[in-house]
C-alpha positions, 0 to 999 in steps of 0.5 A: 484427287480434288475434281472441281468446276469453275463458275465464272461471271462478268467481264473478259478479265475474269474470264481469263483469270478463270482460265489461269485458275482452271490450267494451276488447278489442272497442273496441281493434279486435279480433275476438271468436271462441267457441273456442279454435281459431280464436283466436289470444289465449285470455284465461283468468279464474281462479277459485281458491276451490278446488283443483278450480277451479283443475284445471278452469282448468289442462284449459282451458289444456292444451286450448288449446294440445293444439287450437291450439299457436299460441295466446297465453295470458294468465292473471288472476284469482284464481290469479294474486293468489294465486300458485299454483304451477299458473299459474307453470308452465303456459306462458304468455305474461303473467299479471295480477292482478285489480286489474290486469285492466285491463292486459291491454288496455294491454299488447296494443295498446301492449306494456306494461302501465302502467294503475295498479291498479283494482278498477272499472276497467271499466264494461260496455255490455252482458252478452254472451248473458244477459238480465240483466246483472251490476253490480259495486258492491263487491270484495274481503272481510275476513272470513277465514272459515277456509275461503276464500282469497278474502280473500288473491287480492281484498284488503280491501273497496273500495266502487265509487263511487255516481255510476258504478253509477248511470251503468252501470246506467242504460247498460245499462237503455238498452242492453235489460236489464231485470234487473240483478244487483248483484254483488262479493265481499262485497256487504252490506260495500258502504260509499262514505262513509257509502252503504250497500247499501240506499242504493245499491239505493234510487237504482238502484230510480228509475232509468227503465225499471228492471223488476227489481233482484236482489242477490247474496250478503249474509251475515247479519251485513250483512242488517239491518232497513234492507236488508229494509225498502229492498226491501219499499218498493220493487217493482224489488227483487226479494223474494229475499234469498240468506243463506249459512249455511254450517252450522247448528251454532254449534261449526263456525260458529266453527271456520270464523271465520263471525261470526254464530250459528245463533239469529242466522241465524235471527233474519234469516229471521224478520225477513225473513219479517216485512217482506217477503211470502213473499219466497225465502230461499236459501242456501249450506251445505258439508258434511263441515266438519272436526270436523263429526259426527253431533251437528253434523250434526243441528243443520245439518238443525233448521236447514236445516227453521227456515230453510225456504229456497226453493233450497240450494246444497250443496257437499261441504268442499275444502281450499283449501291456504293457509287455517287449515281445509286444515291441519283434520282431515277428515271421512271421505268415507263419512260426508260422501257420505252427509250430503250426500245427506240434506241434498239431499232435504231441502232438495229438499222444502223447494224443492218447498214453497216452488215449491207454494205460489207456485201460484195467486198472480201472479209476474212473469217476464222471459222468457229463451229457447224450450224444447221439453218434453213437453207443448208448446213453451214459454218459460222464464225466471224469477220475482222470487222467482228459480223457473224457470218455464215459459208456454205459447209464443205469438206475443207471447213475447220474449226479455227480456219482462216478463210477468204469470203465474199460476202453476197447478202446480209440478214439483219446485222448477219452476212453469208458468203462464199468462200473464195477458191 
């Protein structure tokens, strides 16, 4: 029977769908290996969010061909949907769009890809290699930010049936996953016959045995009072909100076609802190977007200081062919690099301040793996506020176990605690 390996690139949604493909192939009687070297088939689940992402996929395919000249390769994901030129030139046996991923199994088993388009075709039972499981609830986006290709690759927003979400979540919890992470392309836009993301969270929080429920990125325009109050009223839902800022300057936000001002963004932050106790608020920021000058960058620094993010992911602007921003005049590279360095210093300091604010508090931690440090043997996991936390290793430490920890100190953005007996 066929031996396969899957290489997944990009977002949490891709990772979820790769797991769905994996389980479907295993059910069909195929065998998995973790290397292209020993595989007859490699499925590449591609990302196209940047040109660099495409290069990573190409390199993976070339390496597989070099290591194993006879390997069959199937390409799926966003590179297929936007008809990436490189994807059409590579030696690929077959390609499948995002909505057609379920057709991969039909193609391999029956020699045809007669599966109807279905962006929620998969239902997973596990999440291989992880202590927390991703749960896809939504797909697609129609925000059309000027730098982003994803609306062209993933299509308009669609929401998964609540029954299917709850059924899969229950199965994952029964299989030992005590923390679930809701994922999608724009999960804040979830709307199934009037049911919102907050309504789904309430239903999920009632599943017996579920210890933690976490959300992926939520666009600021969807982070309303109902959602924040839902988090506050349900202890299972982590007090952690990822709000992508992208820029702290109103002119740049308009150029990006973002749907809020810096004032509106900070109002969401203020409301969140007024409702939730010491929430973790994380973000994404793009540096060097076309039109960014020193004045607009200073505005970003001011906004970041005001928001006091607990963690920030900083990205250098990368022009994506096929988007409006790709035709705009780029910022000088040396300016972009300097700004990234300055912003990184600020966000690292803010992350350290947030971590230090946790000292003396009791936090829940789900153990993930043992680790050795200069101070000895520890176990690591993440707190409800998504801070990496270390505790001294004992015989009671078990992967996936939730424990209560009193935080003793912080090393930068990392916590060190002791188990409460």
